[in-house]
N, C-alpha and C positions, 0 to 999 in steps of 0.2 A: 623568515619565520616570525610568527607573531609571538614574541616571547612576554609579553605583559605577565606579570605574577598573577597566580591564582588568588582569588579572595572569597571568603564565605559570604552567602546571602544575608544582609543586613551589616558584614562586618566593616569595619573602617578601611579605606584604601590606605595601601602603601604610602609611604612619604612620597611626593610629588608624582602621584599616580592619579588619573581622574576617577572619580566615583561613577562608575555607569550604571543607568537602570537595569534591572533585572525583571523583566514582565512576563518572563515564560514559565512561572513557577505554577503550583497547585492550582491555582485561579485560572491561568490559562487552559489547563487541560478540560476543565469543566464548561469553560466560554471563551473560547478563542477568539470568536468573531468581532466582541467589542476592544478586544485589545489591539486585534490586527488593524481594526478601522481607525483607531485612535493615532497608532504609530502612522498609518498609510497616510491619512489626511494632515497630520501635524509635521512629521518628521519621516518621509518617505523612504528616504537612505539613513538608519538609523545604526548607532554604535551602542550595543549592549553587553551585558554579561550574560552568559546561558546559566542554567542552574547548577551546571557543573563548575562554574567560576571561571569560563574562559571569555575573553572578550571576542566578538564577533561583529557583523556589519549584517543587518537585516535591509533585504530589498523587497519591497512591498507592493508597488503599483505594476499593474499588468505588463504596459510596456517595456519597463525596465525589466522584470521578472523573465518575460519572454527573451529580451535580449541577452540576458544571463546566461538563460539555459543554451543559446546558440554561440557563446562567447568562448572560443578556445583557450582565452589568457585565463579561465576561471576553472580549473583544474582540481580533478577528483583525486588523482594520483599524486598530487603535489611534486610532480616531477619525477617520483620514484618509479622505476621499473622493475617487478620482480623478476629475480632471476630465475631463467627457465632449466636452470641445472639443479636446483633445489628441489628435493620432492615435496609435496604440499599435499594435505588432505583437499577433498571437496569442502569448499566453504572457508578453507585460510585466506585464500584470495579470491574476489567474485569481480563480476562486471564492474560493479562500483569501486574497484580499485585502479581500473584502467581508465585512460583517454584515449580518443583516437589517436592513431590509426589501430594500436592493439584492440582497443574495446571493438572495433568495425570487425577484423578478423576474427574475433570471436564470436561476436553477437551475430553475424551473417550464416553463421551454423544453423543457429535456431529460428530464425526469422521465416523460412518458408515452412516451417513445420506448426507454426502459430497463426497462419493466416485465418480470417474468418470463415473461409470455404471449409478449411480442415477443422476447424472448431465447430461448425454447425453439423458436421456429419456425427459428433458426438450428443447432440440436442437430445435425441429420443432417451438416452442411457442417463443423461442428466434430469430429465423431467421425471424419468421414473423414480431416480434416487429421491427428488422433492416430492413425491406422492408418497411414498414409502415413509418417508420421515414424518410427515403429516400426518400420516394412519397411525404411526405409534405415537406420535405425543396426543393424538385426540384420543387413544385406548389409554395411554397413562394417566391424563389429568382430570378425569372426571369430569366436575362443574368447576376445578379450580382453575388457575392461572397457569400458563406454560413460562417455562425460562428458556427465551428463543435463544440466545447464543448456545447453550449445551444443547437443547433438544433439537435444534434446526440447523443454525448457521455454522456451528462448527464443522457437526457431521456432512452437512451438506456439501461442504466447500472442499473438505478431506474426501469424499465419495467422489465429485466432480474431477478432483486432479488423478483420483485412482483410475477412472474410465479414461482420462487422456492419456495418462502413462500407462495404463494398460497393465495395473499392477494387479498380479492374481489375489484371489479372495483370501486364500490361506495366508497372504502375508500381510493383509491390509492392517489388522491388529498390531501387529509387530511393530508395523514402520510408523503408526498413528503417535505412539510413544515419544519417539524422537522428534518428529515434527511437531508435536504440540509444545514439547519441552523448549526447542530452538525457537518457536515462533513468540514464545513469552516466557522468559527465564526467570520472573518472579518467583520467589520460592524455590528455586531449583539450585542445590549447592554447585560449586564449580566442578566437580567430579561428575556430576551427571550432565551437565551440559557438555563436558569433554567426551563422556561416554555418548552420547546423542550424537556429536558430531563424526564419532567414530563409527557410528551404525549407519548414517545416511552415507558415508563414505564407502561404506561396505556394498549397500544397498544400491547406490549409481553405478559403482563399478561392476557389480554382477550383471546388473542389468544392460550395461554398456557390453559386456561379453557374450551374455546371450543374444543381443541383437545383431553381434557380430555374425553369429552362426546361424541363427533363424529370426531375421528380420521380420517386423510386421508394420502396420501403419500407424502406430502410436508415437507421439512425440520423441521418446528416446532412441526408437529406431530410426526416425527421420533425421535427428540430429547424428546421430552415428555415421549413417549413410552418407551425409553431406562432409563429414568430416573425413572419412574413408576416401571420397572422390576428391574432396578440395584440398584436404591438409591444412597447413596453417596455423595449427594448435596443438599442442602437447596434450596428452592423457590427462595431465592433471588438470588443466584448463578445461575441458571438455567435461569432466567429472564435475568440477565447481559450477560451471554453467548449468548442468542439469540440476545439481542441487539448490541453485539458487531460485531457478525456476519454480521446483516444487515447494520451496518454502516462502518464496515472495508469494506465489499463486495461493498459497493457504491463508496466511493471516490477512493480508490486506484485503482478499475477499471477504472473509468471516466479518473483518470490522466495517467494511463497505456495506453488507448487507444489515448490519445492526444499525449502522448511522443512517440508511435509507428508511429503514423502518420507524426510527425514532423520528426522522422528518415527517413521516405520512400520519403518525401519531399525532404530531403537534399541529397538523392542517388536514383535519378530518374530510375537510370539501375536497382536497386533492385526493386523497385515499379513495372517496367515494366515487370521484369521476372516473379514476384508473379502474376502479373495480366493475363500473357499469361499462367501461370500455376499455378493455385490456389491449387492444390493439393499439393504445396510445402508451404502453408502457415501455417499449424499446426506445422510444424519443424520450420519454420521461427519464430513463436511467441517466443520460446526460445532464439533466438538470440535477438530479440527486447527487450526481458525482461532483457539480458544481457547489452544491448548497453544503457539503461537508465532506471532509475527507479525512481518512485516517495519519494522513502524512502531511500536516500544515506546510513543512518546509522541504526541500530537495535535500539531500546529502549534503553535509558541509563542503563547500568548494575552498581552494585557495588561491588567492589572486597572484598569478606568477608575474603580473607587471602591474602598474598603476592602470586602475579602471574606472572610468568617468560614468556615472549615471545622474543626468541632469546637472546640477551646479556642485554635487559631491565627486570628490575623487577618493576611491577606496585604495590605500597604499599597496604596492607590492608586498606580499608577505601575510596580508590579512586574512583571515576567516570568512567567509561568506555564505549567508544563509538566504537562497531565493525562496520567498514565501507563497507557493501556489495558492494557499487558502486566501490571502489577502488580494490575491490577483483574481482568484476567481470570484470576489466579491467589489472590486473595485467598479464605481459607477461609469469610470470612463471606457469600460468595456461592456459592462451588462448593466443595463437600463433598469433601475429600480432593483437593485441585486438583495435586498432584503426581502422580496416576495418570491415564493416557490411558486415558479411558472412551469408546468410540465410542458405547455407549447411554446417556450421561449426560443427564439430564432439563432439567438449566439449562443444556447447552451454547449453545443459541441464545439465551442473554443476556452473551454474549461481547460487546466492545465495540471488535472489530478494526475494523469499519467506521464507528464512532462512533455517535453517537446525535444524535437533535433535528435541527435546522436543517442541521449539516452531515454527516448521514447520508451514506455513500457513495453516489452515485447510481448506480454502476456495480457494487453488491452483486450484484445477478441474474446478470450476466453472470460475475462472477468464481465465484459458486459454481457454476454451470454449467459454467465452463472445468475447476475442481478437480474436480467430479465425473467429467467426462467423462475428463481426464487421468488420474485414478486409476485409474478402471474399466479404461481401455486399458492401463496400466501393469501391474496386478495382474493384467489377464487374460491379457497375454502373456507376462510374465515371472513363473513362478511361484515361481521361489526368488531372488528379489531379495535382494542383500546389499552391504554398503557394501565397496568396493575397497580404502580405507584406513579406520584407526580413526575412528570419529566424532570423537571429541576432537583429530582432526589436520585437521580442515577449516578452511579459511581464510575468515575474513569480513571483509569491508570495508565501504565506506560510512560512516556517522556515528549516532551515539546515537538520530538522527531518524528513519534509515531503513537499517536493516541489510540486507547483501548477502553471499550464499554465492557466492564468486567460482568455485567448481567442485565439482560433487558427482559422483566416479567411481563407477559402480555396478558391480556381477556381476550380470549378469541371469538366469546359471544357477546362482547361489551359489556359494561360495567353492571352489576347486579341492580 
């Protein structure tokens, strides 16, 4: 294990220790692209210290990031296998705590339930949700701005998940509170977080029991049916799988909608072209996912052996961060990466959803939600403009998951 002592930002290095750069602080959250570009083009495999004070290796070039995502020597579990005999709540241990083959045996229960065809069956309900939320936003705003994250992105992502998971109307309000708390714990006390985990645990186990006696066509029913047919996982593992799908499918989609709209607000000519030709939006979604991503890095991995990237060997026991955001803007993979091009031929090679065994199982739903959301927004608000300068937007979260706090927009354009 990497046992180098923790130091605080700007503090002196302990005697005999190297003072490592710390590039991933508050400035990084607001403008990650120039920070990552500098690292990628000057020292593509760089040893840094994270904001938490821990040393890590950053891998930033597209070919290296792809290789790292496929390399079994870079472990998410750190070689630790959860004891199946220990009772756990949903979310105590999730897919990001497993490596293959354990990861594979659990994930395969969800894959058939989340195919593009399965998700497309929910399109009508998701489109209805978008239209109703925009109706409500128009009715509430008068001539003023709309705060897009609260008025549209968050309720739209949540309603979409409720449709796919077939959450009853009377249960949705109670479910939203713990989902929102766990998606962004900022400002929540530890007791509130623990209570939210317990409520999610109760919810998924109750749904599992319901699907066992009265199965439907929703994600939970299909996962439970696959589990009963194939076995290969404990009840706790299935509960955690479903809870992870619920939470990851919420917050990442909320932020992807916000980041996509920010990109279009900064490129009014692209916004105009997509509004005029909405048939181009599905393809443009991949370019928007390449352009910016809530997760600039994958979950931190541990090198189980020495791993070479180019001329650099990362020693066994080191923490490794693979930067999908840097790879998505690597000119070796995407020509002129600083141009937002909705017709880009290489856009689908972005790594926002990962690659290989840990490729995002909910990618089809995310693409559908983004397509529906952007089609609805651009089709309804023809002169969409920012209500504040884009460089004044507030970004929070952390270097592993950036969050846009608010996005005020003017649906009818500037006054």
